[in-house]
C-alpha positions in Angstrom: -0.1 0.0 0.2 1.6 3.5 -1.0 0.4 6.9 0.5 0.9 9.3 -2.2 0.6 13.1 -0.3 -1.2 16.1 -2.5 -1.6 19.9 -2.8 -3.5 21.6 0.3 -7.4 21.7 -0.7 -9.1 25.1 -0.6 -12.9 26.0 0.4 -15.1 26.2 -3.0 -18.6 27.0 -3.3 -19.1 24.7 -6.2 -19.1 21.3 -4.0 -22.6 20.0 -4.1 -23.6 17.2 -6.3 -26.2 17.5 -9.3 -29.6 17.7 -7.9 -30.5 14.1 -7.7 -27.4 12.6 -7.4 -27.2 13.0 -3.4 -26.4 9.6 -1.9 -27.4 9.1 2.0 -28.3 5.5 1.5 -29.0 3.7 5.1 -29.3 0.0 5.7 -32.7 -1.6 7.6 -31.3 -0.7 11.1 -29.7 2.9 10.1 -33.0 3.5 8.6 -34.5 2.9 11.9 -32.3 4.8 14.0 -32.5 7.7 11.3 -36.6 7.9 11.8 -36.7 7.1 15.6 -33.6 9.8 16.7 -33.1 12.5 14.2 -35.9 12.8 11.6 -37.9 15.9 12.3 -41.3 14.7 13.7 -44.7 16.3 13.9 -44.9 15.9 18.0 -48.9 17.1 17.7 -49.6 14.1 15.4 -52.4 15.9 13.9 -51.1 15.5 10.5 -51.1 11.8 11.0 -52.7 10.0 8.0 -53.6 6.6 6.4 -50.0 6.0 4.4 -48.1 7.7 6.4 -44.4 6.2 7.3 -44.3 5.9 11.4 -42.3 4.6 13.8 -44.4 2.4 16.4 -43.6 0.8 19.9 -44.6 -2.8 19.2 -43.6 -4.0 22.6 -44.3 -2.0 25.7 -42.0 -4.0 28.2 -38.6 -3.6 25.8 -40.0 -0.4 23.9 -38.8 -2.2 20.8 -39.5 0.0 18.0 -40.3 -0.9 14.3 -41.1 1.3 11.0 -44.6 0.7 9.7 -47.2 2.5 7.2 -50.5 3.8 8.8 -53.6 1.4 7.3 -56.5 2.9 9.3 -57.0 5.7 11.8 -59.2 3.9 15.0 -60.8 5.7 18.0 -57.7 6.3 19.9 -56.0 3.3 18.3 -53.4 3.4 15.3 -53.6 -0.1 12.7 -50.0 -0.4 11.0 -48.5 -2.6 8.8 -45.2 -3.3 9.7 -42.1 -3.5 6.9 -41.8 -7.4 7.6 -45.7 -7.7 6.5 -47.0 -8.1 10.4 -50.5 -5.8 10.9 -50.3 -4.4 14.4 -52.9 -2.3 16.1 -51.3 0.4 18.7 -52.6 3.4 20.5 -52.1 6.6 19.8 -49.4 7.5 22.2 -46.9 5.1 20.8 -46.9 6.0 17.1 -44.6 8.7 15.9 -44.7 10.6 12.4 -41.3 11.5 11.0 -41.6 14.5 8.4 -38.6 13.6 7.5 -38.4 10.3 6.0 -35.5 10.4 4.0 -31.6 11.2 4.9 -31.6 14.1 2.2 -34.7 16.3 3.9 -32.6 16.1 7.4 -29.2 17.1 5.5 -30.8 19.9 3.5 -32.4 21.3 7.2 -28.9 20.7 9.1 -26.8 22.4 6.2 -29.3 25.4 6.1 -29.5 25.9 9.8 -26.2 25.8 10.3 -25.3 28.1 7.4 -27.9 30.6 8.7 -25.5 32.6 11.1 -23.5 33.6 8.3 -23.7 37.2 8.1 -24.4 37.6 4.3 -27.0 36.2 1.8 -23.9 35.3 -0.4 -22.0 33.8 2.5 -25.3 31.8 3.6 -25.7 30.4 0.3 -22.6 29.6 -0.3 -21.8 27.7 3.2 -24.8 25.9 2.9 -24.1 24.6 -0.3 -20.6 23.8 0.9 -22.5 21.8 4.2 -24.4 20.2 2.0 -21.8 18.7 0.1 -19.7 17.7 3.3 -22.9 15.7 4.7 -23.3 13.9 1.6 -22.9 10.2 1.3 -22.3 10.7 5.0 -18.5 12.0 4.4 -19.2 14.0 7.9 -21.7 12.6 10.7 -22.5 15.9 13.0 -23.5 14.6 16.8 -27.0 13.2 17.4 -28.0 16.6 19.2 -27.0 18.7 15.9 -28.8 16.0 13.7 -32.0 16.4 16.1 -32.4 20.2 16.4 -30.6 22.4 13.9 -32.4 24.3 11.4 -35.7 23.5 13.8 -37.4 26.3 16.0 -37.1 23.6 18.7 -35.1 25.2 21.8 -32.9 21.7 22.4 -29.5 22.3 22.7 -26.7 20.9 19.9 -24.0 20.4 22.5 -23.4 16.9 24.7 -20.6 17.6 26.7 -20.9 19.7 30.1 -18.3 20.0 32.7 -20.0 21.9 35.9 -17.9 23.6 38.6 -17.1 21.6 41.3 -19.9 21.9 44.1 -19.1 24.6 46.7 -18.4 22.4 50.3 -21.8 23.4 51.7 -25.7 22.1 51.6 -26.5 24.8 49.1 -23.3 24.3 47.0 -24.0 20.4 46.7 -27.7 21.1 45.9 -27.0 23.9 43.3 -24.8 21.2 41.7 -27.4 18.7 41.6 -29.7 21.2 39.8 -27.3 22.2 37.3 -26.9 18.5 36.9 -30.4 17.9 36.4 -31.2 20.5 34.1 -28.4 19.5 31.5 -29.3 16.4 31.5 -32.9 16.8 31.1 -32.0 18.4 27.7 -30.0 15.6 26.9 -26.3 16.4 27.6 -23.8 14.3 29.4 -21.9 15.7 32.8 -18.5 15.9 34.5 -18.3 16.7 37.8 -15.0 16.8 40.0 -15.8 15.9 43.6 -12.3 17.1 45.0 -13.7 20.5 46.6 -15.9 18.4 49.1 -14.2 17.7 52.6 -13.5 14.2 53.2 -15.7 11.9 55.1 -15.7 12.6 59.3 -14.3 15.8 58.4 -15.3 18.3 61.4 -18.5 20.8 60.1 -18.4 23.8 62.0 -21.8 25.2 61.0 -23.8 22.2 62.1 -21.1 21.0 64.8 -21.3 17.5 63.0 -19.1 15.4 60.7 -19.3 15.1 56.9 -20.1 12.2 55.1 -17.4 12.6 52.8 -17.2 12.9 48.6 -18.1 10.0 47.9 -21.5 10.0 49.2 -22.3 12.8 47.8 -21.1 11.5 44.8 -23.5 8.5 45.2 -26.5 11.3 45.5 -25.5 12.5 41.9 -25.2 9.0 40.7 -28.6 8.0 42.0 -30.4 11.3 40.6 -28.9 10.4 37.2 -30.5 7.0 37.6 -33.7 8.7 38.3 -33.3 10.8 34.9 -32.7 7.3 32.8 -35.8 6.3 34.2 -38.1 9.2 33.2 -36.5 10.9 29.9 -36.1 9.3 26.4 -32.1 9.0 26.8 -30.3 8.0 29.7 -28.4 10.5 32.5 -24.7 10.5 31.4 -22.4 11.3 34.4 -18.6 11.5 35.2 -17.3 12.0 38.5 -13.7 12.6 39.2 -11.6 12.5 42.4 -8.2 13.9 42.5 -5.5 11.5 43.9 -4.3 13.9 46.6 -7.9 13.7 48.2 -8.4 12.0 51.2 -11.4 9.8 50.5 -9.1 8.6 47.5 -9.7 5.0 48.7 -13.2 4.9 49.1 -13.6 6.2 45.8 -11.5 3.8 44.1 -13.5 0.9 45.4 -16.6 2.5 44.9 -17.6 0.6 41.9 -17.2 -2.6 43.8 -19.7 -2.0 46.6 -23.0 -2.5 45.3 -25.3 0.5 45.0 -22.7 3.0 46.0 -22.1 4.4 42.8 -23.9 2.9 40.0 -25.0 5.5 37.6 -21.7 7.4 36.7 -18.3 6.5 35.2 -15.6 7.3 37.9 -12.3 8.3 37.0 -9.2 9.0 39.3 -7.3 12.5 38.6 -3.6 11.6 38.3 -1.1 14.2 38.5 2.6 14.1 37.3 4.4 13.9 40.9 1.7 11.1 42.2 2.9 9.4 38.9 6.8 10.2 39.9 6.1 9.3 43.4 4.8 5.8 42.1 7.9 5.4 40.0 10.1 6.1 43.1 7.9 4.1 45.3 7.8 7.4 47.6 5.6 8.3 50.3 2.5 10.3 49.4 0.4 12.7 51.4 -3.4 12.6 51.3 -4.4 16.3 51.9 -7.4 19.1 52.1 -7.3 22.9 52.9 -8.1 23.6 56.3 -11.5 24.5 56.5 -11.5 26.8 59.2 -9.7 29.1 57.2 -11.2 32.3 57.0 -10.4 32.3 52.9 -12.1 28.5 52.9 -16.0 29.5 52.1 -14.7 32.0 49.5 -12.1 31.0 47.6 -11.7 27.2 47.7 -12.6 25.4 44.0 -11.0 22.3 44.2 -7.3 23.5 42.7 -5.0 22.5 45.6 -1.8 23.8 43.9 -3.2 27.6 43.9 -4.3 27.1 47.6 -1.1 26.1 48.7 0.9 28.8 46.4 -1.0 31.2 48.2 0.3 30.3 51.6 -2.9 28.7 52.9 -3.1 26.0 55.0 -3.6 22.2 54.4 -4.2 19.5 56.7 -2.3 16.2 56.1 -5.0 13.3 56.3 -2.8 10.6 56.1 0.3 9.3 54.5 0.6 6.6 52.6 3.0 4.7 49.6 2.1 6.2 46.4 2.3 2.6 45.1 -1.0 1.7 47.2 -3.0 4.1 46.0 -2.0 3.0 42.5 -2.1 -0.9 43.3 -5.9 -0.3 44.3 -6.7 1.9 41.3 -5.3 -1.2 39.2 -6.8 -3.9 41.4 -10.0 -2.4 41.1 -9.9 -1.6 37.2 -8.9 -4.9 36.8 -12.1 -6.3 39.1 -15.0 -3.8 37.8 -13.4 -2.1 34.6 -13.3 1.3 37.2 -12.0 3.7 37.9 -10.5 5.0 34.4 -7.6 6.9 35.2 -7.2 11.1 33.8 -3.7 12.6 33.9 -5.3 15.6 34.8 -1.6 17.8 34.7 -0.6 16.4 31.4 -4.3 17.5 30.1 -3.5 21.3 31.5 0.1 21.3 30.3 -0.9 20.5 26.8 -4.1 22.6 26.7 -4.4 25.8 24.4 -6.0 27.4 27.1 -3.8 26.4 29.9 -3.3 30.2 30.4 -6.6 31.3 31.4 -8.4 28.5 31.7 -7.9 25.2 34.1 -9.2 22.2 33.1 -11.3 20.3 35.9 -12.9 17.3 34.6 -14.2 15.6 31.5 -17.4 14.5 30.1 -18.9 11.6 30.6 -16.9 9.5 28.2 -13.6 10.9 29.0 -12.9 12.6 25.5 -13.5 16.1 26.6 -11.4 17.7 29.3 -13.3 21.1 30.2 -13.2 24.0 32.4 -15.9 25.0 34.9 -19.1 25.9 32.8 -17.0 24.5 29.6 -18.7 22.8 26.8 -18.0 21.4 23.4 -20.0 20.3 20.3 -19.1 17.3 18.3 -19.1 16.0 14.6 -17.0 12.9 13.3 -15.7 12.8 9.5 -16.3 9.3 8.3 -13.0 8.1 7.3 -14.5 5.5 5.3 -15.7 7.5 2.6 -12.2 8.8 1.9 -10.4 5.7 0.1 -10.7 4.6 -3.2 -8.7 1.9 -5.4 -6.7 1.1 -2.0 -5.5 4.8 -1.4 -6.3 7.7 0.6 -8.2 10.6 -1.1 -6.4 13.2 0.5 -7.7 16.3 -1.2 -11.2 15.3 -0.6 -10.2 14.7 3.1 -8.4 17.9 3.6 -11.4 19.7 1.8 -14.2 17.7 4.4 -12.0 18.9 7.4 -11.9 22.8 6.2 -15.5 22.7 6.1 -16.5 20.8 9.3 -14.7 23.0 11.3 -16.5 25.9 9.7 -19.6 23.5 10.2 -18.8 23.3 14.1 -17.6 27.0 14.5 -21.2 28.0 13.1 -22.7 25.8 15.8 -21.5 27.7 18.6 -23.8 30.5 17.2 -26.7 28.3 15.6 -27.5 26.7 19.5 -29.5 27.8 22.2 -28.3 28.0 25.4 -30.0 27.3 29.0 -27.5 28.8 31.4 -26.2 31.9 30.9 -22.8 30.4 32.3 -22.6 27.9 29.6 -22.9 30.7 26.4 -20.7 33.1 28.4 -17.5 30.5 28.5 -18.0 28.9 25.2 -18.1 32.6 23.6 -14.9 33.4 25.2 -13.1 30.3 23.9 -15.1 28.8 21.0 -14.4 24.8 21.7 -15.3 22.6 18.9 -14.4 18.8 18.8 -14.1 17.5 15.3 -13.4 13.7 15.6 -13.6 10.3 13.4 -15.5 7.2 12.9 -14.6 4.5 10.3 -11.0 3.9 10.7 -11.1 0.4 11.0 -12.9 0.5 7.4 -10.3 2.7 6.3 -7.5 0.6 7.5 -9.5 -2.8 6.1 -9.7 -0.8 2.9 -5.9 0.1 2.5 -4.9 -3.4 3.5 -3.5 -1.9 7.0 -3.7 -4.3 9.9 -5.2 -2.4 12.7 -2.6 -1.7 15.7 0.7 -3.1 13.9 3.8 -0.9 12.9 2.4 0.2 9.5 -0.8 1.2 11.2 0.8 3.4 13.5 3.2 5.1 10.7 -0.2 5.8 8.7 -2.4 6.9 12.0 0.7 9.5 12.5 0.3 10.8 8.8 -3.5 11.1 8.9 -3.5 12.6 12.2 -1.2 15.5 11.2 -3.0 15.8 8.1 -6.3 16.2 10.0 -4.6 18.9 12.5 -2.9 20.8 10.2 -5.8 21.4 7.8 -8.0 22.1 10.8 -5.5 24.7 12.6 -5.3 26.1 9.0 -9.0 26.0 8.3 -9.6 27.8 11.8 -6.9 30.3 11.7 -8.2 31.5 8.0 -12.1 31.8 9.7 -10.4 34.0 12.4 -9.1 36.4 9.9 -12.3 36.8 8.1 -14.2 36.4 11.8 -12.0 37.1 14.5 -10.2 35.0 17.0 -11.7 33.4 20.2 -11.8 36.7 22.7 -9.0 35.0 25.1 -6.4 34.3 22.2 -3.2 35.6 23.3 -1.0 34.5 20.1 2.7 34.3 21.9 0.8 32.3 25.3 -1.1 30.1 23.0 1.8 28.8 21.5 3.1 28.2 24.2 1.1 25.4 25.0 2.5 21.8 24.8 0.2 20.9 21.9 1.3 23.9 20.0 5.0 23.7 20.5 4.7 19.9 18.6 2.4 21.8 15.8 4.4 22.1 12.2 5.9 25.7 12.1 3.8 26.8 9.0 0.7 26.0 11.2 2.1 28.0 14.4 3.2 30.6 12.0 -0.2 30.7 10.5 -1.6 31.2 13.8 0.8 33.9 15.0 -0.4 35.5 11.8 -3.9 35.4 11.1 -4.9 34.3 15.0 -7.2 31.4 15.5 -10.9 30.9 15.7 -10.9 28.4 18.4 -9.2 27.5 21.3 -9.3 23.5 20.9 -10.3 21.6 17.6 -10.0 18.1 17.7 -12.0 15.4 20.2 -12.4 11.9 19.2 -15.8 11.2 20.8 -17.8 7.9 20.7 -19.9 7.7 17.9 -21.7 4.4 18.9 -25.6 5.5 17.7 -24.3 7.7 14.4 -21.9 5.3 13.3 -24.4 2.2 13.8 -26.4 4.3 11.7 -24.6 5.2 8.9 -22.8 1.5 9.1 -19.3 1.8 9.8 -16.8 1.3 12.4 -17.5 3.7 15.4 -14.9 6.3 16.3 -11.4 4.8 16.6 -12.5 1.3 17.7 -11.9 -1.7 15.7 -15.0 -3.6 15.0 -16.4 -5.8 17.8 -17.0 -8.5 16.0 -17.5 -9.8 12.4 -21.2 -10.9 13.2 -23.8 -10.4 15.7 -27.5 -11.6 16.6 -30.2 -9.4 15.8 -34.2 -9.7 16.8 -37.2 -8.7 14.6 -40.5 -10.2 15.0 -39.7 -12.8 12.5 -37.3 -14.2 15.3 -33.5 -14.0 15.6 -30.9 -14.0 12.5 -27.5 -13.5 12.2 -25.8 -10.5 10.4 -22.6 -9.4 9.1 -20.6 -6.1 9.3 -21.0 -4.7 5.9 -17.4 -4.3 4.9 -17.0 -8.3 5.6 -19.9 -9.1 3.2 -18.8 -6.7 0.9 -15.6 -8.7 0.9 -16.5 -11.8 0.8 -19.1 -11.4 -2.5 -15.7 -10.2 -4.5 -13.9 -12.7 -3.0 -16.2 -16.1 -2.6 -15.0 -19.2 -0.7 -11.5 -17.4 0.5 -10.8 -16.6 4.1 -10.5 -13.2 5.6 -6.9 -12.0 5.1 -4.8 -10.8 8.4 -5.6 -7.4 8.3 -9.3 -8.0 8.9 -8.9 -8.0 12.7 -11.4 -7.3 15.4 -11.2 -6.3 19.1 -11.3 -10.0 20.2 -7.9 -10.7 18.0 -6.0 -7.9 19.3 -3.5 -7.6 21.9 -4.1 -5.1 24.6 -1.1 -3.3 23.8 -2.0 -2.6 20.2 -5.2 -0.8 21.5 -3.0 1.5 23.7 -0.7 2.1 20.4 -3.3 3.3 17.9 -5.1 5.6 21.2 -1.6 7.1 21.5 -0.7 7.5 18.1 -3.8 9.8 17.6 -3.2 11.7 20.8 -0.3 13.2 19.6 -2.6 15.0 17.0 -5.6 15.8 19.1 -5.7 18.6 21.1 -8.4 17.4 23.4 -8.8 13.8 23.9 -9.7 10.5 23.0 -12.7 8.2 24.0 -11.0 4.8 23.4 -11.7 1.4 25.6 -8.5 -1.5 25.9 -10.2 -4.7 26.0 -8.6 -7.2 27.5 -9.2 -11.0 27.9 -10.7 -12.6 31.2 -7.5 -14.1 32.0 -5.6 -10.9 32.1 -3.6 -10.3 35.2 -3.5 -7.9 37.7 0.0 -7.1 37.1 -0.5 -7.2 33.3 -3.2 -4.3 34.1 -1.0 -2.2 36.0 1.8 -2.3 33.4 -1.1 -1.3 30.6 -1.8 1.7 32.6 1.8 2.6 33.0 2.2 2.0 29.1 -0.7 4.8 28.4 1.2 7.2 30.4 4.6 6.6 29.1 3.2 7.1 25.6 1.7 9.9 26.4 -2.1 9.4 26.3 -4.1 12.0 28.5 -6.2 9.2 30.3 -7.6 5.4 29.7 -9.8 2.8 30.4 -9.8 -0.9 29.9 -12.5 -3.5 30.0 -11.5 -7.1 31.2 -13.9 -9.5 29.9 -16.3 -10.5 32.4 -15.6 -8.2 34.9 -19.1 -6.9 34.8 -21.8 -9.3 36.7 -24.5 -8.3 34.0 -22.4 -10.2 30.9 -24.4 -13.3 29.3 -23.5 -16.8 28.2 -24.9 -16.8 24.9 -22.4 -14.8 22.6 -21.9 -16.4 19.3 -18.3 -17.7 19.5 -16.3 -17.5 16.1 -13.0 -17.8 14.4 -13.3 -16.6 11.2 -10.1 -17.8 9.7 -10.5 -21.3 11.1 -14.1 -21.5 10.1 -13.3 -20.5 6.5 -9.8 -22.6 6.2 -11.4 -26.2 7.6 -14.4 -27.3 6.2 -16.3 -29.1 8.3 -16.2 -33.3 8.0 -18.6 -35.8 7.9 -17.6 -37.2 11.0 -18.5 -33.8 12.5 -21.9 -33.0 13.6 -23.2 -29.3 12.7 -24.6 -27.1 15.2 -27.9 -26.7 15.3 -29.4 -23.1 13.5 -31.6 -20.9 15.4 -34.8 -21.6 13.7 -34.2 -25.6 14.5 -34.2 -24.7 18.0 -37.9 -23.3 17.9 -38.9 -26.8 17.3 -37.2 -28.5 20.4 -38.2 -28.6 23.7 -37.2 -25.5 26.0 -35.2 -27.9 28.3 -33.9 -30.7 27.1 -35.7 -34.2 29.3 -33.1 -36.1 31.4 -33.2 -40.0 30.4 -33.5 -42.5 33.5 -30.3 -43.6 33.5 -27.1 -41.2 33.1 -23.2 -41.6 33.7 -20.9 -39.3 35.5 -18.0 -38.5 37.2 -17.4 -37.1 40.8 -14.6 -34.6 41.8 -13.4 -34.0 45.7 -12.6 -30.2 45.9 -11.2 -28.3 48.6 -12.8 -25.0 49.5 -12.7 -22.1 51.9 -15.9 -23.6 53.3 -14.5 -26.9 53.6 -14.6 -30.1 51.4 -17.1 -30.2 48.4 -18.3 -32.8 45.9 -19.1 -31.9 42.1 -20.5 -34.3 39.9 -21.1 -33.9 36.5 -23.4 -36.4 34.5 -23.4 -36.7 30.7 -26.1 -37.5 28.2 -26.1 -40.1 25.8 -23.6 -38.4 23.2 -21.2 -37.2 25.9 -22.5 -34.0 26.4 -22.6 -32.6 30.0 -26.4 -32.9 31.2 -26.7 -31.9 34.8 -24.5 -30.4 37.9 -24.7 -31.8 41.5 -22.6 -30.1 44.3 -22.4 -31.4 47.7 -21.2 -29.1 50.6 -21.6 -28.3 54.1 -23.9 -30.2 56.5 -27.3 -30.8 55.4 -29.7 -28.2 56.4 -27.1 -25.3 56.0 -26.6 -22.2 54.1 -23.6 -23.4 52.4 -25.7 -26.8 51.5 -28.6 -24.4 50.0 -26.3 -22.4 48.1 -24.3 -25.0 46.7 -27.6 -26.7 45.7 -28.9 -23.8 44.1 -25.7 -23.3 42.2 -25.7 -26.9 40.6 -29.4 -26.2 39.8 -28.8 -23.1 37.8 -25.7 -24.4 36.3 -27.8 -27.6 35.1 -30.7 -25.4 33.7 -27.7 -23.8 31.6 -26.5 -26.9 30.0 -30.2 -28.5 29.2 -31.9 -25.0 28.2 -32.1 -25.3 23.9 -29.2 -22.9 22.5 -27.2 -23.0 19.4 -24.2 -23.5 21.8 -23.0 -26.9 22.4 -23.6 -28.2 26.0 -19.6 -28.4 26.0 -19.2 -24.9 25.1 -21.8 -23.8 27.9 -19.8 -25.6 30.6 -16.8 -23.7 29.6 -18.4 -20.5 29.8 -20.1 -21.6 33.2 -16.3 -22.0 34.2 -15.3 -18.9 32.9 -18.0 -16.9 34.7 -17.5 -18.9 38.2 -13.2 -19.1 38.0 -11.7 -16.2 40.1 -15.0 -15.3 42.3 -13.3 -13.8 45.2 -15.2 -14.4 49.0 -14.0 -13.2 52.5 -11.3 -15.9 52.6 -9.7 -18.0 50.4 -7.4 -21.2 50.5 -3.9 -22.5 49.1 -1.3 -21.0 47.2 -0.4 -20.3 43.6 -2.1 -23.2 41.4 -3.8 -24.5 44.5 -5.2 -21.2 45.5 -9.1 -21.2 45.7 -10.8 -17.9 46.3 -14.4 -18.9 46.9 -16.9 -21.6 46.9 -17.7 -20.7 43.2 -14.0 -20.7 42.4 -14.1 -24.3 44.0 -16.8 -25.2 41.6 -15.3 -23.9 38.5 -12.1 -25.7 39.5 -13.5 -29.1 39.8 -15.5 -29.2 36.9 -12.2 -28.1 34.9 -11.0 -31.8 36.5 -14.7 -32.9 35.5 -14.9 -32.5 31.8 -12.0 -30.4 30.5 -8.8 -31.8 32.3 -5.6 -30.7 30.8 -7.5 -28.6 27.9 -8.6 -26.3 30.4 -8.3 -22.5 30.6 -5.3 -20.9 32.0 -5.6 -18.7 34.8 -3.6 -16.0 36.5 -2.1 -18.0 39.2 -0.6 -20.7 36.6 2.7 -18.4 36.3 3.9 -16.9 39.4 6.2 -14.6 37.3 3.9 -12.7 35.3 4.8 -11.7 31.6 5.8 -8.4 31.2 2.8 -6.0 28.7 5.0 -6.4 25.6 4.1 -10.4 25.6 1.1 -10.2 26.7 -0.3 -11.9 23.3 -3.2 -13.7 24.5 -6.3 -12.7 22.7 -9.6 -11.3 24.1 -12.7 -13.1 24.0 -15.1 -10.4 24.8 -18.9 -11.4 25.9 -21.3 -8.4 25.4 -23.7 -7.3 28.2 -27.6 -7.4 27.6 -29.2 -3.9 26.3 -31.3 -2.3 28.2 -33.3 -1.1 25.3 -34.2 -4.1 23.3 -33.0 -6.7 25.5 -30.2 -8.4 22.8 -26.9 -9.4 23.8 -24.9 -7.2 22.1 -24.4 -4.2 24.6 -20.7 -3.7 24.1 -18.1 -1.6 26.0 -16.0 0.6 23.4 -15.0 4.3 23.1 -15.0 4.6 26.7 -19.0 3.8 26.5 -21.6 0.9 26.4 -23.5 1.3 22.8 -25.5 -2.0 21.4 -24.7 -3.3 18.1 -28.4 -4.9 17.7 -30.4 -1.4 18.2 -27.8 1.4 18.0 -28.9 2.1 21.8 -25.9 4.7 23.2 -25.1 5.3 27.0 -23.4 8.7 25.9 
């Protein structure tokens, strides 16, 4: 693959395709997402008539929605024919009428609405034409809030990303922050809150002569209310909570996600400073501190900036001295066990920030890609990289042109959107932050024949990032020459930011001469819903899997990713090339290398999840987090398979190359299809006589006996677990565990019983309890862990899954070559096992639902 550079593109006013030539095709799911979420609707439904295309809720329990055509209007109900031919009758309230039934109509509205803020009729027409070219064929996909509201008279915000000021350390301050959070979430925005202003647990509260419940408890309040908004609104409230690493409550905060019910509706991250990382490396002592709350300036001045407080000579109280590595180890162990907390390298973010000299970044938005100051906001849009390749090469001219138009588009959004907090408007008008990102990176790499995460990939990403960043800053400089720089612009100070010091000299010179319209320009945000709508990979992530199950009213069917289907049609019967690589086939290190290569050219941050396999160890997790820091990332999170207890057992396991290269032999029994399963009994009956094996196993609760009985074909059918004395709680728990495991083995499924047994072992293996027994390979952590080990010995023997204890000397992160086998969760929207953790966010591959 050869990369050829091209001259710089310049804006043009004749970029629109001829009438009737616009391309905005969507697949079935994409059309449903478009009609349901982004198309303009008749909210009064007064225009509803026979023959109209509608979105209808066909299942009140799951809120499953389908596309249909109105057949008849009845008294308070509507008779509708769905796309699959089914006739349904639903209440008037469960039917929505889109006024836009084709994406081109939405694109016309959005282009017109965003261009409307230009100052002259000629400019408005020019940029409406340019924006329409940009949107065509989904070359650029604005954030969902923009698609929904731009060009309408609805008083809806176009912003997704918000950070509110850290709460003032008082009852009124805490409630004020709660009110601000609720108002933003009710309008669809995600909120970040740094809790470090709140005094630690048990600290004295002079006004009431009592003790504080601590920052974590108030974080629990914000989390609880976020859950209420999720239940009461049309989209989930999204919340990020951050606590800085010097805060005395840091241990409670780190482990909050490991304690049931403490913080359940928020992402959490620890704000990490450079001096803390230096202390970790040196194995030095670390002080947990907080300002002296009795100081006369405390109520008036304290805003969470511990460095400014100390620089002014104000006193702090040292609550505890610990080894820095003790805190770091707690972060790592909790991330390994529960996928949180993430880490935000806050000093690095501020040193690299273009706003370092006038606006301190205090927190990130819920998915971590947008560090912001108090009252900071940012709008989002993504270049669809899958549209910028042709015949195995990048269309660099077209990409540069799209970058320039997108920068102008997002800058116009700042003036086109309504503001419901004056503080947000004032802060944004001082800075004019925008967040141009990407989607479809995985598609682009596949079309270029480059393996995601390879050395060639890192080199290509460096070139791609430089082209996008350079063109974005040159466009913002040109816009500044025309419209003026952001009000806080100071050329010499801005050019001293960590980010601008590494920019090419011709870009720095353009900024020095022309100014800069926007303080930040680049953000790689989650694009779960919009990426699914347009049928491309989301954000910077690789594809999660090459196939997935989708549910319709006709049943469950398997679908393949579009780019795989395209390749297989062109190469029938051939295995996928090695550059087709998905999240399950990547090493964790490859995930981080891609993130770091992109961060070099992104002035804000990146929402990225590093998926790691279930048997990834705590030590490997530590090395991976430290790898993120060494490579220059601004933050990160990992997701270890199985670390969330909501995961399910029935993901289709695939190995594309092996399946294509090794056709079935006549001796093999093919797996049953889903259609065949419907005609089987729901639970396999138990024969009169079975054969099995019993294993004696030590556990922390004493010796247990695990029996596995097989059916006539040698497949496991049932499990019996004997533990403790008859009538005891231990006995009842063991019996219940055996019954549930037996049900999993006997229920009808396309997954063989032996494979299900492996999944049962994976789920039970490593569960910890109050105490353990044994050491190294002989270590047993709990009753479930003991059952898992006994099942391995019963049925898998030498072919068992390796565990963290199999090697006392853990392999370094560079040698972590085990491949993830990641299992999705159940989607809260459609109920399908397609809810995956990517881009720092959960989203569904089956229905497009996203938490962010």
